[in-house]
C-alpha positions in Angstrom: -22.4 -8.5 18.5 -19.1 -7.7 20.4 -18.3 -11.4 20.4 -18.8 -11.5 16.6 -16.5 -8.5 16.1 -13.8 -10.1 18.3 -14.0 -13.3 16.2 -13.7 -11.3 13.0 -10.7 -9.4 14.3 -9.1 -12.7 15.4 -9.6 -14.3 12.0 -8.3 -11.2 10.3 -5.2 -11.2 12.6 -4.7 -14.9 11.8 -4.9 -14.3 8.1 -2.4 -11.4 8.4 0.0 -13.6 10.4 -0.3 -16.4 7.8 0.5 -13.9 5.0 3.5 -12.6 7.0 4.8 -16.1 7.5 4.5 -16.8 3.8 6.4 -13.6 3.0 9.2 -14.6 5.4 9.4 -18.0 3.7 9.7 -16.3 0.3 12.2 -13.6 1.4 14.5 -15.4 3.8 13.8 -19.1 4.4 14.1 -20.6 0.9 10.8 -22.4 1.6 11.9 -23.8 4.9 10.8 -22.1 8.1 12.6 -24.6 10.3 15.9 -23.5 8.9 15.0 -19.9 9.3 14.1 -20.4 12.9 17.3 -22.4 13.5 19.3 -19.6 12.0 17.7 -17.0 14.2 18.6 -19.1 17.2 22.2 -19.2 16.1 22.2 -22.8 14.9 24.3 -22.4 11.8 25.8 -25.3 9.8 29.3 -24.1 10.4 28.7 -24.2 14.2 26.8 -27.5 14.3 28.7 -29.6 11.8 32.4 -28.6 12.2 34.3 -31.7 13.3 31.3 -34.0 12.9 31.5 -37.2 10.8 29.0 -36.9 7.9 28.4 -39.9 5.6 27.0 -38.9 2.2 25.8 -41.5 -0.2 25.6 -40.8 -3.9 28.4 -38.4 -3.5 30.0 -38.8 -7.0 27.7 -36.4 -8.7 24.7 -34.1 -8.4 23.3 -33.2 -5.0 25.6 -35.5 -3.1 28.7 -34.0 -4.8 27.7 -30.5 -4.0 26.9 -31.5 -0.4 30.4 -32.9 0.0 31.9 -29.5 -1.2 29.7 -27.4 1.2 30.3 -29.7 4.1 34.0 -29.7 3.6 34.1 -25.9 3.6 32.5 -25.8 7.1 34.9 -28.4 8.5 32.8 -31.6 8.6 34.7 -34.9 8.4 33.4 -36.8 5.4 32.7 -40.3 4.3 31.7 -40.2 0.6 30.3 -43.2 -1.1 29.0 -44.2 -4.5 29.7 -46.9 -7.1 32.2 -44.9 -9.1 35.4 -44.7 -7.0 37.3 -42.7 -9.6 34.6 -40.0 -9.4 34.7 -40.1 -5.6 38.4 -39.5 -5.7 37.8 -36.5 -8.0 35.3 -35.1 -5.5 37.7 -35.7 -2.6 40.5 -33.9 -4.4 38.3 -30.8 -4.9 37.1 -30.9 -1.3 40.7 -30.8 -0.1 41.4 -27.9 -2.4 38.5 -25.7 -1.1 38.8 -26.6 2.6 41.2 -26.9 5.5 40.6 -30.7 5.7 43.5 -33.2 5.5 43.6 -36.4 3.5 42.6 -38.5 6.5 39.5 -36.3 7.0 37.8 -37.6 3.9 37.1 -41.3 3.4 36.3 -42.6 -0.1 34.1 -45.7 0.1 32.9 -47.5 -2.9 29.4 -48.7 -2.2 26.6 -50.1 -4.3 23.3 -49.5 -2.4 21.6 -52.3 -4.2 24.1 -54.8 -2.7 22.5 -54.9 0.7 24.8 -57.6 1.9 27.7 -55.1 1.8 26.0 -52.4 4.0 27.2 -53.8 7.3 30.8 -54.0 6.1 30.6 -50.4 4.7 29.2 -49.1 8.0 32.1 -50.8 9.9 34.6 -49.3 7.5 33.4 -45.8 8.3 33.4 -46.6 12.1 36.9 -48.0 11.9 38.2 -44.9 10.1 36.4 -42.2 12.2 35.2 -44.1 15.3 31.7 -42.7 14.9 29.0 -41.5 12.5 27.3 -38.3 13.5 25.2 -37.8 10.4 24.0 -40.1 7.6 22.8 -38.4 4.4 20.8 -40.9 2.3 21.2 -39.2 -1.1 22.0 -42.1 -3.4 19.3 -42.9 -5.9 18.2 -42.8 -9.6 15.4 -41.3 -11.6 13.3 -42.5 -14.5 11.9 -41.0 -17.8 9.5 -43.3 -19.5 5.8 -43.9 -20.0 4.1 -46.4 -17.6 2.9 -48.5 -20.5 6.4 -48.7 -22.0 8.3 -49.4 -18.8 9.5 -52.9 -18.1 8.9 -54.3 -14.6 12.6 -54.8 -14.1 13.0 -51.0 -14.2 10.5 -50.6 -11.3 12.2 -53.3 -9.4 15.6 -51.7 -9.8 14.3 -48.2 -8.8 12.6 -49.6 -5.6 15.7 -51.6 -4.8 18.0 -48.6 -5.0 15.9 -45.6 -3.9 13.9 -47.4 -1.2 15.3 -50.7 0.0 18.9 -49.7 -0.3 18.3 -46.6 1.7 16.3 -48.5 4.4 19.0 -51.2 4.6 21.9 -48.8 5.1 19.9 -46.7 7.6 19.2 -49.8 9.7 22.9 -50.5 10.1 23.9 -47.0 10.9 20.9 -46.6 13.2 22.2 -49.4 15.4 25.4 -47.5 16.0 23.5 -44.2 16.7 21.2 -45.9 19.2 24.2 -47.3 21.1 25.8 -43.8 21.2 22.4 -42.2 22.0 23.0 -39.6 19.4 23.1 -39.0 15.7 21.0 -37.6 12.8 19.7 -39.2 9.6 18.8 -37.1 6.6 17.0 -38.7 3.6 16.9 -36.8 0.4 13.4 -37.2 -1.1 11.5 -35.3 -3.7 8.3 -33.4 -4.3 7.4 -36.4 -6.5 7.1 -38.4 -3.3 4.1 -36.2 -2.4 2.5 -35.7 -5.8 2.8 -37.7 -9.0 4.5 -36.5 -12.2 4.5 -37.7 -15.8 7.1 -40.2 -17.1 8.2 -41.0 -13.6 5.7 -43.5 -12.1 8.5 -45.8 -10.6 10.5 -42.9 -9.3 7.4 -41.3 -7.7 6.5 -44.7 -6.0 10.1 -45.1 -4.6 10.1 -41.5 -3.2 6.6 -41.9 -1.8 7.7 -45.0 0.0 10.5 -42.9 1.7 8.0 -40.2 2.7 
């Protein structure tokens, strides 16, 4: 009887702890307990990334563009790449306006992730400019809005080539450098659609699931 009561109390305590954890996620962690724990330990982005070389792909718009702005504010040295060089120059200009970085602290690098033969040269360009790569943010990619029955196979091929194979290819080149240095971090921007399917995005879901 006593053993049964102890078990019930333990289960109730575990349930209460689980509810508390979920409440903390909702109130403070924006859905990410790892970031909350890191913040409590004093590991803030401005402390960890200031002066580090961060390469962001797909930086001409969307998530990549905003990442460039936030990283520049905390003093990270940036390599920003995408296909549209004019848009990258616009992003660089704003980064310089909102931060204390100088012109040489931001490298604009035109890069087509689907051109895998160019990835080694692109990696070497970043290394020549900064001497190292501390963080690679694989953000470049594209989405899709079409029914499966209406989508040409070429669309699926293009999405996989960009979102998956392009990311893998660039990562392999940067990883060689990081292994030699015995340090470095690689961040890959995925999607909840890489975990669960969604309508009108079968190719996109497949490419993000591959990255998972």
